[in-house]
N, C-alpha and C positions, 0 to 999 in steps of 0.2 A: 212971473215971467216964464215963458216956455222956451226951452232950448232944444230945437228939433234935431240937432246934430249929436245929442247924447242918447245912447241906446238905453233901453230898459234894463239890459243886463248890467251896464255900468252903474245905473242908479241902484239896482238891487244889491250888487256887490258892495257898493258904498254903504248902503243902509245896514247890511249884514256886518260890515266892519265897524260901523258906529255902535251896533248892538254888542259886538264882542268887546269893545273898549268901554262900554257903559254910557255912551252919549244918549242912546235911545234904548227902549225896551221893545221886544217883540211881544205883541199881544197874542198869547197862545190860545189855541182851541177854536179858532174861527176859520180854519181851512185856508185855502189859497184864494186870492193872493194874500201873502203875509201882510199883517198890519203892524205898523211901527208906531210907538208912542213916545213922543219927545219929553213927556212929563215923568221925570224920575222920582218925584215926590210920592209919598204913600197915598194911593187912591184906589178906587174900585171902579168897576164897569157895569153899566146896564147895556144889554144888547137887544135890539129889536129883532124879533124872529121873522118879520115881514120884509123890512127894508135893509136889515143888517147894519143899521147905524149903531155906533158905539158911543155912549155918553159916559164921561167921567163923573164920578161923584165921590164925596168924602163922607165918612160915617164912622163915628167912634165905636159903635157897636160892631161894625164889620172889622174895624182895626183890632178889636179885642177877641176875635175868634180864636179859640184854643186849638193847639195842635192835638189831633187825636192820640190817645194813649197807645194805640196799636202801632203807630209809626214813630212815636216820640224818641225812643232810644235807638232807632235804626238809621235815622237820617239827620243831617244837619240842615235845619230849616233856615233859609236865607231871606225869604219873603213870604208873606201871606197876602193873597189877593182874592177878592170876592167878585164873581161875575153873576149878575142877576139877569135872567132872560125873560122876555115878555113882549108885549106889543106897545109901541110908543104912542103918544097922543095923536100924532099925525096919521098913523096907520089904523087907528081904531075906527 
């Protein structure tokens, strides 16, 4: 359903509020417009470099990526996410 009386600014501010309180996550590293992910469960992303489609996937090997020793003692790691970039089947 489309609501023509709601501005993009209102939608964007609402999504940013949702991200701040943990209802959605901002998918970082993809420029503007921002992308919001409603899936808060642990998962990773594949991004097509041609069409910019983002596909969620689950992988135990990606879940087990270790925090590099260079930063281990300097930061508190809250989440680890892997983003793989390439060309999707439809764009090949």
